[in-house]
N, C-alpha and C positions, 0 to 999 in steps of 0.2 A: 501494500498500500503506498502511495507515495502522496506525501502534502504539501500545500503552498497556504500558506498566508496571505491574508490583504485585509484591506479595511476601506472602508465607505462611508465619506460622514462620520470617521471617529468610529464606528462600530470593527469589533474583530468577523471578518470575514474568513471562513476555512474551507478550501476546496481539496478534496482528496479523489483517490481511486480506493473503491471498495472491492478485492476481486472476487470475494465467497460470496457477493450478492450480486456481482457483474455488473455496475453503477459507481458512475461518478458521483460524488456528492458536494453540495456547498451548505456548510454552518455557518448562522448565522447568531451570535451571541449564544452558542452552545447546543443552538436547536438547526436541526435541517431541515433546510427551508426550498431545498431542490436536490431533483436528482435527473442523471442521464442515463439509463439503461443502454447497457452494451451486450452484445457476445462476439466471439472470435469464429472467423470463418479461415481458416489458413491466416494469411498474412494481411488481413482483411477486418477492419474494427466493423462491425455491423452496429449502429445507432439507430432502434428502432423508435425511440419515446424518450421524451425530455417532459420534466413538469416541474413549476415553481409553485410554492403555495399561494392560494390566490392572494392575500392581504399582503404577500413582500412583491406583488408584479408590477412593472413600469419602471421598476428601480434599478436593470439593467443587470440583475443577478445572474439570470437566464444566459445572458452572454458571456457575462464572468466564466459560467461552469462550462458550456461549450469551447469558450476558447482555451481553459485550461483541459478541456476533453482532446481537442485537437491537438496542441501544443504536445501534452502525453503521447498520443498517437504516434506523432513524429517522432519524436524522441525515443519509441520504442522501433523507430523504422519500419512501419507497419502503415497501411492503407485504411480509407477510410469509407465506408458506403453511409451517407446520410440519408437514411430510411426514414428518418422524422423530419417532418418539414421545417421546423425551427432551424434545424442545422442546415438543412440544404440552402435555407433563404442566407442563413448566417454565413456559409461558404461563398453563395452569389455576392454579397456584401460586403466580403473580405477575400479578395481574388487571391491575397497571399496562399491563402488554406487549400486553394484550387488544386495544385499537384498533389496533393493526398487521396482525392477522391480517387478510388477504384474504378476500373474502365469495365469492368465485369459484371 
């Protein structure tokens, strides 16, 4: 499990990869407020679903989580299949991640 700490408006934001649960997680003040499910298919990481607790919507937390996930996938030398529409849209808006998208 890898972890990265961040801060948004003075709040304690923690990002992590939970291999046992096959998901990336974002925590705020000790509470998990979002996740991105994943599974491996060879050297491709499929992200079929992301969610953020509704009361934390509109704060950019989902984008932080997706960025963390994609950076982690890149660091592992893997590719991504953005099955989740939010992840696919994030990659379209951030073309520096386009090279990670699996062509299969």
